[in-house]
C-alpha positions in Angstrom: 41.5 146.3 100.8 42.7 143.6 98.3 42.4 139.9 98.1 45.1 137.9 96.3 46.2 134.3 96.4 48.8 132.1 94.8 48.2 128.4 94.3 51.4 126.3 93.7 52.3 122.8 92.8 55.2 121.2 90.9 53.7 122.0 87.6 53.5 125.7 88.1 51.8 128.5 90.0 48.5 130.5 89.5 48.0 134.0 90.8 44.6 135.6 91.2 43.6 139.1 92.4 40.5 141.2 92.7 40.5 144.6 90.9 38.8 146.9 93.3 40.6 150.0 94.5 39.4 152.2 97.4 40.3 155.9 97.4 39.5 158.7 99.7 37.8 161.7 98.0 36.8 165.1 99.3 33.3 166.4 98.8 32.3 170.1 98.3 32.0 170.5 102.1 35.5 169.3 102.6 34.5 166.0 104.2 36.4 162.9 103.2 34.5 159.9 101.7 35.6 156.5 100.5 34.9 155.4 97.0 35.6 152.2 95.2 36.6 151.6 91.6 36.7 148.2 89.8 39.5 149.0 87.4 42.9 148.4 88.9 45.2 145.6 87.7 47.2 144.4 90.7 49.2 141.6 89.1 52.2 142.7 87.0 54.5 140.5 85.0 58.1 141.8 85.4 58.9 141.4 81.7 59.1 138.9 78.9 62.6 137.7 80.0 61.3 136.7 83.4 59.1 134.0 84.8 58.2 136.3 87.6 55.1 138.4 88.4 54.6 141.0 91.2 51.2 141.3 93.0 50.7 144.5 95.0 48.2 145.3 97.8 47.7 148.0 100.3 48.8 151.4 99.1 48.6 151.8 95.3 51.7 154.0 95.3 55.1 154.2 97.1 56.4 157.7 97.8 53.8 159.1 95.3 55.0 156.7 92.5 52.3 154.4 91.1 53.2 150.8 91.9 52.5 149.7 88.3 54.9 152.3 87.0 57.5 151.3 89.6 57.3 147.6 88.6 57.4 148.4 84.9 60.5 150.6 85.3 62.2 147.9 87.5 61.5 145.4 84.7 63.2 147.7 82.2 66.2 148.0 84.5 66.4 144.2 85.0 66.8 142.8 81.5 68.2 139.4 82.5 66.6 136.9 84.8 68.1 136.0 88.1 69.1 132.6 89.4 66.7 132.5 92.3 63.5 134.3 93.4 65.4 135.6 96.4 67.9 137.4 94.1 65.0 139.4 92.7 64.4 140.8 96.3 68.0 141.8 96.5 67.9 143.4 93.0 64.8 145.4 93.9 66.4 146.8 97.0 69.6 147.7 95.1 67.7 149.4 92.3 65.7 151.5 94.8 68.8 152.3 96.9 70.7 153.4 93.8 68.3 156.3 93.2 67.7 155.1 89.6 64.0 154.3 90.2 61.2 156.8 89.6 61.1 157.6 93.3 62.4 161.1 93.6 65.3 162.1 95.9 63.0 164.9 97.1 60.5 162.5 98.4 62.7 161.1 101.2 61.9 163.6 103.9 58.1 163.5 103.1 58.3 159.7 103.2 59.9 159.7 106.7 57.5 162.4 107.8 54.4 160.4 106.8 55.8 157.4 108.7 56.3 159.4 111.9 53.0 161.3 111.7 51.2 158.0 111.3 53.1 156.5 114.3 52.5 159.5 116.6 48.8 159.5 115.6 48.7 155.8 116.7 50.3 156.8 120.0 47.7 159.6 120.6 44.8 157.2 119.9 46.1 154.6 122.2 46.8 157.0 125.0 43.4 158.5 124.8 41.9 155.0 124.9 43.8 154.3 128.1 42.6 157.5 129.6 39.0 156.8 128.8 39.4 153.4 130.2 40.5 154.7 133.6 37.9 154.1 136.3 38.9 157.5 137.9 41.1 160.3 136.8 44.8 159.3 136.8 43.9 156.0 138.6 45.4 153.7 136.0 48.4 155.8 134.9 50.0 159.1 135.8 50.8 159.7 132.1 49.1 157.3 129.7 50.9 159.0 126.7 54.3 158.3 128.3 53.3 154.7 129.1 52.2 154.0 125.5 55.4 155.3 124.0 57.6 153.4 126.5 55.7 150.2 125.8 56.1 150.7 122.1 59.8 151.5 122.5 60.3 148.2 124.3 58.3 146.4 121.7 59.9 147.9 118.7 63.3 147.1 120.1 62.6 143.4 119.4 61.7 144.0 115.7 64.4 143.5 113.0 66.0 146.6 111.4 65.6 147.1 107.7 68.7 145.9 105.8 71.4 148.5 106.1 69.4 150.7 108.5 69.9 151.4 112.2 68.5 153.9 114.7 71.9 155.6 114.9 72.2 156.1 111.2 68.6 157.3 110.8 69.1 159.8 113.7 72.2 161.1 111.9 70.1 161.5 108.7 67.3 163.3 110.6 69.9 165.7 111.9 71.5 166.1 108.5 68.4 167.1 106.7 67.1 169.2 109.6 63.8 167.2 110.0 62.2 168.9 113.0 60.7 166.1 115.2 59.3 168.6 117.7 57.2 170.2 114.9 55.8 166.8 113.9 55.0 166.0 117.5 53.2 169.3 118.0 51.2 168.9 114.8 49.8 165.6 116.0 49.3 166.3 119.6 48.1 169.9 119.4 45.0 170.1 121.5 42.9 172.3 123.8 42.8 169.6 126.4 45.0 170.7 129.3 45.7 167.1 130.4 47.2 166.3 126.9 49.4 169.4 127.0 50.9 168.5 130.3 51.2 164.8 129.3 52.9 165.8 126.1 55.7 167.9 127.8 56.5 165.0 130.1 56.5 162.5 127.3 58.3 164.7 124.7 61.9 163.3 125.4 60.8 159.7 124.8 58.7 160.8 121.8 61.9 162.3 120.3 64.0 159.3 121.2 61.7 156.8 119.5 61.6 158.6 116.1 64.7 156.9 114.6 63.7 153.6 116.1 60.3 153.8 114.3 62.1 154.7 111.0 64.7 152.0 111.2 62.6 149.0 112.1 60.0 146.9 110.4 57.4 147.4 113.2 54.3 146.4 111.2 52.5 149.4 112.8 53.0 151.7 109.9 51.0 151.5 106.7 52.9 150.1 103.7 52.6 148.6 100.2 52.5 144.9 100.0 54.5 143.3 97.1 54.5 139.6 96.4 57.2 138.3 94.1 56.0 135.0 92.6 57.5 132.6 90.1 60.9 131.1 89.2 64.5 132.1 89.1 66.5 130.3 86.4 67.7 127.6 88.8 64.4 127.2 90.8 62.9 123.8 90.0 59.6 124.7 91.7 57.7 128.0 92.0 58.0 130.2 95.0 56.4 133.2 96.5 58.0 135.9 98.7 55.8 138.5 100.4 57.4 141.9 100.9 56.4 145.1 102.8 57.5 148.3 101.2 57.2 151.4 103.4 59.2 153.9 101.2 62.7 155.2 100.7 64.5 157.6 103.1 68.1 158.0 104.3 68.9 156.7 100.8 67.7 153.2 101.8 64.6 151.3 100.6 62.6 150.2 103.6 61.7 146.8 102.2 61.1 143.8 104.5 60.6 140.1 103.8 57.3 139.4 105.6 56.7 135.8 104.5 58.1 133.2 102.1 56.3 130.2 100.6 58.5 127.5 99.1 56.4 124.4 99.5 55.9 122.4 96.3 52.1 122.2 96.8 50.1 124.8 98.6 48.0 127.9 98.8 49.6 131.2 99.7 47.2 134.0 100.7 48.9 137.3 99.8 46.4 139.8 101.0 43.0 139.9 102.9 42.3 136.3 103.4 40.1 135.6 106.4 37.3 134.0 104.3 40.0 132.1 102.2 41.7 130.8 105.4 38.3 129.8 106.8 37.6 127.7 103.6 41.1 126.2 103.7 41.0 125.3 107.4 37.4 124.2 107.6 36.4 127.0 110.0 37.3 130.6 110.4 39.5 131.8 113.3 36.5 134.0 114.4 34.4 130.9 114.7 37.0 129.0 116.8 37.3 132.0 119.1 33.6 132.1 119.5 33.5 128.4 120.4 36.2 128.9 123.0 34.4 131.9 124.5 31.2 130.0 124.8 33.0 127.1 126.5 34.8 129.4 128.9 31.5 131.2 129.8 29.8 127.8 130.3 32.7 126.7 132.6 32.3 129.9 134.6 28.6 129.2 135.1 29.1 125.5 136.1 32.1 126.3 138.4 29.7 128.3 140.6 27.8 125.1 141.2 30.8 122.6 141.5 33.9 123.4 143.4 37.2 122.7 141.6 35.7 122.8 138.1 37.4 126.1 137.3 40.8 124.4 137.9 40.1 122.1 134.9 39.1 125.0 132.6 42.5 125.9 131.1 43.7 122.3 130.6 40.3 121.3 129.0 40.3 124.2 126.6 43.9 123.7 125.6 43.2 120.0 124.9 40.0 120.8 123.0 41.7 123.4 120.9 44.5 121.0 120.0 42.0 118.3 119.1 39.7 120.5 116.9 42.7 122.0 115.1 44.0 118.5 114.4 40.6 117.3 113.1 40.2 120.3 110.9 43.6 119.8 109.4 42.9 116.1 108.8 39.4 116.6 107.4 39.8 119.8 105.4 43.3 121.3 105.0 45.3 118.2 104.2 42.8 116.8 101.7 42.7 120.3 99.9 46.5 120.3 99.6 46.4 116.8 98.3 44.0 117.9 95.6 46.2 120.9 94.7 49.1 118.5 94.2 47.5 116.9 91.1 45.9 119.9 89.4 46.9 121.1 86.0 48.2 124.6 85.8 45.0 125.9 84.2 43.0 124.3 87.1 45.2 126.0 89.6 44.0 129.3 88.1 40.3 128.3 88.5 41.0 127.4 92.1 42.8 130.7 92.7 39.9 132.7 91.1 37.4 130.8 93.2 39.3 131.5 96.5 39.4 135.3 95.7 35.7 135.0 94.8 34.9 133.6 98.3 36.7 136.6 99.8 34.8 139.0 97.5 31.5 137.4 98.4 32.2 137.8 102.1 33.1 141.5 101.6 30.0 142.2 99.6 27.8 140.4 102.1 29.1 142.5 105.0 27.4 145.8 106.0 30.7 147.7 105.4 31.9 149.3 102.2 32.8 146.4 99.8 36.6 146.7 99.3 37.1 143.4 97.5 35.5 142.4 94.2 35.2 143.4 90.6 36.6 141.3 87.8 39.0 138.7 89.2 42.2 138.6 87.2 44.4 135.5 87.0 47.5 134.2 85.3 49.7 131.2 85.4 53.5 130.7 85.4 55.3 127.5 84.6 59.0 126.7 84.2 58.9 126.2 80.5 56.2 128.5 79.0 56.6 131.4 81.4 53.7 133.8 82.2 50.3 133.4 80.5 47.2 135.4 81.3 44.0 133.5 82.0 41.6 136.4 82.8 42.4 140.1 82.8 40.8 143.5 82.5 40.3 144.8 79.0 43.3 146.8 77.7 
């Protein structure tokens, strides 16, 4: 995991990121193990001509090309700054689509294959979960596998397609390159369980049908690389941040989606892993608010057994209470914090950004799980006149 944050006001923007990278290694027995290294720069200036940096999170590579190399080569191919930050997103897509990037043409089929294998693995896990949850054999669903795929097909139909992509064109590309969807399905669902074999044959037509839908739409269910483009176009008076999801390139199209945009003059934009950061900003974590709501609901349930009619008040009371505590938290924590950000100097923005990432790292290191956030916290600042300036960075 990665923790990154951008803090913006009218004077400029500061970006901070941890430097821990988590990799899967294989020991002598062939078993996989997670290891962490505190040596990865995740903030990359696009080049001296630009007042723009790119922060990456999630996968450290796209189609087997290291993200740092990809960004460096994009900067070389983009010698002149663009008018707006949004134009950089368009330029990145065009450059990837053109085939001039380091991403190999031969990587397209493997990229689509990884996407589909990950999706079919998700389907298998969900269907097995449904089957285990059945109170008796086949009592919940005749074919949990088919039900899961149908529900995802209905859901994915509501997601936006990647620019220039469609299920029809992706199906044509699948046919053109001879990508065997049945082989992928068999590789994921091969099993000695008789119930899965019979379920699979019934669900196979819809598993085949959903493949181009999965490839063409930004579903959020498939692992991807996060890219945040931060800074100024030549006509941007104030800094902006645009969060992208980059799945890969196949069918000669970059699968890049705009996941979030931040254009406020004063604010804090969490780019990756931010539960502790959001809790600090809001005054309470979402988990804490859910716990409070659960405690109240359980208390209502106990009391309603003693007083008739009390259960009817439960939903309205909880709704009003939730609105009130969110309003109070905003008034007492979030709004005062943003008011402070408004008056900070650019260097102070960097200190705040580093502190916020540090909060996330502290939480990660205090948890019983493998710490995936931490190491040296790198930071830099960008303003409209002096451009990009490093504050803290790994030794070169």
